[in-house]
C-alpha positions as CSV (number, residue, x, y, z in Angstrom):
1,X,147.3,19.0,99.0
2,X,145.2,15.9,98.5
3,X,143.6,14.8,95.2
4,X,140.1,15.8,96.2
5,X,141.2,19.4,96.9
6,X,143.0,19.5,93.6
7,X,140.0,18.4,91.7
8,X,137.7,20.9,93.4
9,X,139.9,24.0,93.1
10,X,142.1,23.6,90.1
11,X,140.4,21.2,87.6
12,X,138.7,23.8,85.5
13,X,138.5,24.1,81.7
14,X,137.0,27.5,80.9
15,X,134.2,27.2,83.5
16,X,134.0,23.5,84.5
17,X,132.0,23.2,87.6
18,X,132.5,20.6,90.3
19,X,133.5,17.0,89.4
20,X,130.7,15.6,91.6
21,X,131.3,11.9,90.8
22,X,135.1,12.2,91.1
23,X,135.1,14.3,94.3
24,X,131.9,14.6,96.2
25,X,132.9,15.4,99.7
26,X,132.8,19.2,99.7
27,X,129.9,21.3,100.8
28,X,129.2,24.7,102.4
29,X,132.2,26.5,103.7
30,X,131.6,28.7,106.7
31,X,128.1,27.7,107.3
32,X,126.1,26.9,110.4
33,X,124.3,23.7,111.6
34,X,120.6,23.6,110.5
35,X,118.7,23.1,113.8
36,X,115.2,22.5,112.5
37,X,114.4,19.5,110.4
38,X,113.6,20.1,106.8
39,X,111.7,17.0,105.8
40,X,111.9,17.7,102.1
41,X,115.7,18.1,102.0
42,X,117.5,15.1,100.5
43,X,121.0,13.8,100.2
44,X,121.7,11.9,97.0
45,X,124.2,9.1,97.7
46,X,126.1,6.8,95.4
47,X,127.6,3.7,97.1
48,X,126.7,5.2,100.5
49,X,128.6,8.4,99.7
50,X,127.0,11.8,99.5
51,X,127.2,13.3,96.0
52,X,124.5,15.9,95.7
53,X,121.6,17.7,97.5
54,X,118.1,18.0,96.3
55,X,114.5,18.6,97.3
56,X,111.5,16.4,97.6
57,X,108.8,18.3,95.5
58,X,106.2,15.5,95.4
59,X,105.9,12.2,97.4
60,X,107.9,10.3,94.6
61,X,109.8,13.1,92.9
62,X,113.2,14.9,93.8
63,X,114.5,18.0,92.1
64,X,118.2,18.4,91.7
65,X,120.9,19.6,89.3
66,X,121.4,17.8,85.9
67,X,125.1,17.6,86.2
68,X,124.9,15.3,89.3
69,X,126.0,11.8,88.2
70,X,123.6,9.1,89.2
71,X,124.7,6.2,87.1
72,X,124.2,3.3,87.6
73,X,121.0,4.1,89.4
74,X,121.1,0.8,91.2
75,X,124.0,2.2,93.2
76,X,122.0,5.3,94.2
77,X,120.0,5.9,97.4
78,X,118.2,9.1,98.4
79,X,118.2,10.0,102.1
80,X,115.1,12.0,103.0
81,X,114.3,13.9,106.2
82,X,117.5,13.8,108.2
83,X,119.8,16.5,109.7
84,X,122.7,14.0,109.7
85,X,124.2,11.8,107.1
86,X,125.1,9.0,109.6
87,X,122.9,9.4,112.7
88,X,119.5,9.1,111.1
89,X,116.5,9.2,113.3
90,X,112.9,7.8,113.3
91,X,111.0,9.3,110.3
92,X,114.1,9.6,108.0
93,X,114.0,7.3,104.9
94,X,116.5,5.9,102.5
95,X,115.0,4.9,99.1
96,X,116.2,3.9,95.7
97,X,115.7,5.5,92.3
98,X,113.4,4.3,89.6
99,X,114.2,6.7,86.8
100,X,115.2,10.3,86.1
101,X,114.6,13.1,83.6
102,X,117.2,15.7,82.6
103,X,116.3,18.8,80.6
104,X,116.9,17.9,76.9
105,X,118.5,21.3,76.6
106,X,121.0,20.9,79.4
107,X,124.6,21.8,78.4
108,X,127.4,20.6,80.6
109,X,129.8,23.1,79.1
110,X,127.9,26.3,79.8
111,X,125.4,24.9,82.4
112,X,122.4,25.9,80.5
113,X,119.2,24.3,82.0
114,X,121.1,22.4,84.7
115,X,118.0,20.8,86.2
116,X,116.9,17.2,86.7
117,X,114.0,15.3,88.2
118,X,114.5,12.0,89.9
119,X,111.6,9.4,90.4
120,X,111.9,7.4,93.6
121,X,111.2,3.7,93.5
122,X,108.4,4.3,95.9
123,X,106.2,7.0,97.4
124,X,107.5,8.3,100.6
125,X,105.9,9.7,103.7
126,X,107.5,13.1,104.1
127,X,106.2,16.6,103.5
128,X,107.4,17.9,100.1
129,X,108.5,21.5,99.4
130,X,106.3,23.0,96.8
131,X,107.9,24.9,93.9
132,X,106.5,28.3,93.0
133,X,103.5,28.2,90.7
134,X,105.0,31.1,88.7
135,X,108.3,32.8,88.3
136,X,109.3,35.0,91.3
137,X,112.1,37.5,90.8
138,X,114.5,38.5,93.5
139,X,116.3,41.9,93.2
140,X,120.0,42.2,93.8
141,X,120.6,42.6,97.5
142,X,117.9,40.1,98.6
143,X,119.0,37.8,101.4
144,X,118.6,34.1,100.8
145,X,119.7,30.8,102.4
146,X,121.7,28.0,100.7
147,X,121.6,24.5,102.3
148,X,123.9,21.5,101.9
149,X,126.2,18.9,103.5
150,X,129.9,18.5,103.5
151,X,133.2,20.3,104.3
152,X,133.1,23.1,106.9
153,X,136.7,24.2,106.3
154,X,138.8,24.5,103.2
155,X,141.5,22.2,104.4
156,X,139.2,19.4,105.3
157,X,137.8,17.1,102.6
158,X,135.6,15.0,104.9
159,X,131.9,16.0,104.6
160,X,130.1,17.5,107.6
161,X,127.8,15.0,109.2
162,X,125.4,17.8,109.9
163,X,123.3,19.8,107.4
164,X,124.7,23.2,106.9
165,X,123.2,26.5,105.9
166,X,124.6,29.9,104.9
167,X,123.2,33.3,104.2
168,X,124.0,34.7,100.7
169,X,123.0,37.8,98.9
170,X,121.5,37.9,95.3
171,X,124.0,39.4,92.8
172,X,122.8,41.4,89.8
173,X,123.1,39.2,86.6
174,X,125.0,41.9,84.8
175,X,127.6,42.2,87.6
176,X,127.9,38.3,87.8
177,X,128.6,38.3,84.0
178,X,131.3,40.9,84.5
179,X,132.9,38.9,87.3
180,X,133.0,35.7,85.3
181,X,134.0,37.6,82.1
182,X,134.4,35.0,79.3
183,X,134.0,32.0,81.5
184,X,130.2,31.8,81.5
185,X,127.2,33.7,80.3
186,X,124.6,34.2,83.0
187,X,121.2,33.9,81.3
188,X,117.7,34.8,82.6
189,X,117.3,31.2,83.6
190,X,120.2,31.5,86.0
191,X,120.8,33.6,89.1
192,X,123.9,34.5,91.2
193,X,124.3,34.9,94.9
194,X,127.3,35.1,97.4
195,X,128.4,35.7,100.8
196,X,130.5,38.8,101.0
197,X,133.1,37.3,103.3
198,X,136.1,35.3,102.0
199,X,135.8,31.4,102.5
200,X,132.2,31.4,102.9
201,X,130.2,29.7,100.2
202,X,129.3,26.5,98.4
203,X,131.7,23.8,97.3
204,X,131.6,20.3,95.6
205,X,128.8,18.2,97.0
206,X,126.3,21.1,97.3
207,X,125.2,20.8,93.7
208,X,121.4,20.4,93.5
209,X,120.8,21.9,96.9
210,X,118.1,24.6,97.3
211,X,118.4,28.4,97.5
212,X,115.5,29.8,99.5
213,X,114.6,33.4,99.2
214,X,111.7,34.8,101.3
215,X,110.7,31.3,102.2
216,X,110.4,30.3,98.6
217,X,112.6,28.0,96.5
218,X,114.4,30.3,94.1
219,X,116.9,28.0,92.6
220,X,119.2,25.1,92.7
221,X,123.0,25.1,93.3
222,X,124.7,24.7,89.8
223,X,128.3,25.5,90.9
224,X,131.0,28.1,91.2
225,X,134.7,28.6,90.3
226,X,136.5,27.8,93.5
227,X,135.0,27.6,96.9
228,X,133.9,30.6,98.9
229,X,135.3,33.4,96.7
230,X,133.0,36.4,96.7
231,X,134.6,37.5,93.4
232,X,133.1,34.3,91.8
233,X,129.5,34.1,93.1
234,X,127.7,30.8,93.2
235,X,125.6,30.3,90.0
236,X,122.1,28.8,90.5
237,X,119.6,27.3,88.2
238,X,116.9,29.7,88.5
239,X,113.2,28.5,88.8
240,X,112.2,30.6,85.9
241,X,109.0,30.4,83.9
242,X,110.7,28.0,81.5
243,X,112.0,25.7,84.3
244,X,108.7,25.7,86.2
245,X,106.9,24.8,82.9
246,X,109.4,22.0,82.3
247,X,109.0,20.5,85.9
248,X,105.2,20.6,85.6
249,X,105.2,19.1,82.1
250,X,107.3,16.0,83.3
251,X,105.2,15.5,86.4
252,X,102.0,15.8,84.3
253,X,103.3,13.3,81.7
254,X,104.3,10.8,84.3
255,X,101.0,11.1,86.0
256,X,99.0,10.6,82.8
257,X,101.2,7.6,81.9
258,X,100.2,5.9,85.1
259,X,96.5,6.8,85.1
260,X,94.1,4.2,83.7
């Protein structure tokens, strides 16, 4: 077993999620190629290596997970509007980072408020994905889609060059809490989803990627214990009322600070 696989599967203290900076190659296990371009989908890359997914929500702002390591920002580029990490086509863009904002209440240990906004160093010409204006709840059993890059087989550490997607089903929060027992508390600002089959789910490198339910962004990949284990559903940062308010407050503050 190589070092990367060891870090992904075994390096957990209580409920430590993926070590993105140390091992960033993993992604959706058992997914399918995305055929239609999603111009708002981004790959966050450090030293030309994919580390996290994210979403362009305004022409200069990317939404992703707070636990994604992006320091030093001079080493980070964001790839926008591509279905491939290497074979980029006309219209795709690779831009730098100007600054970022993590939620001040983010907690690495329990993954509370695992959400971050990245400001690009320039405005880009790509269609953003709008976040909901207000909280939308999705009952257990709702079918959703999670999207990301990376490993397509448990025994392969190399990332998939093609963007992947996987259908998952929303899991009741109380059930998710029971499955994780004392490892993690699933709050109202989180949500859980899984694929019922073994070896189908997210892995390291999917962090920050979108969960779409009924064509709306419902949440961001925060992590899971292991890869593709239906007994340990993926935990997402839910776009709750609190998180939507936080996003809008940061964008408003930045807008006002640049308005003369």
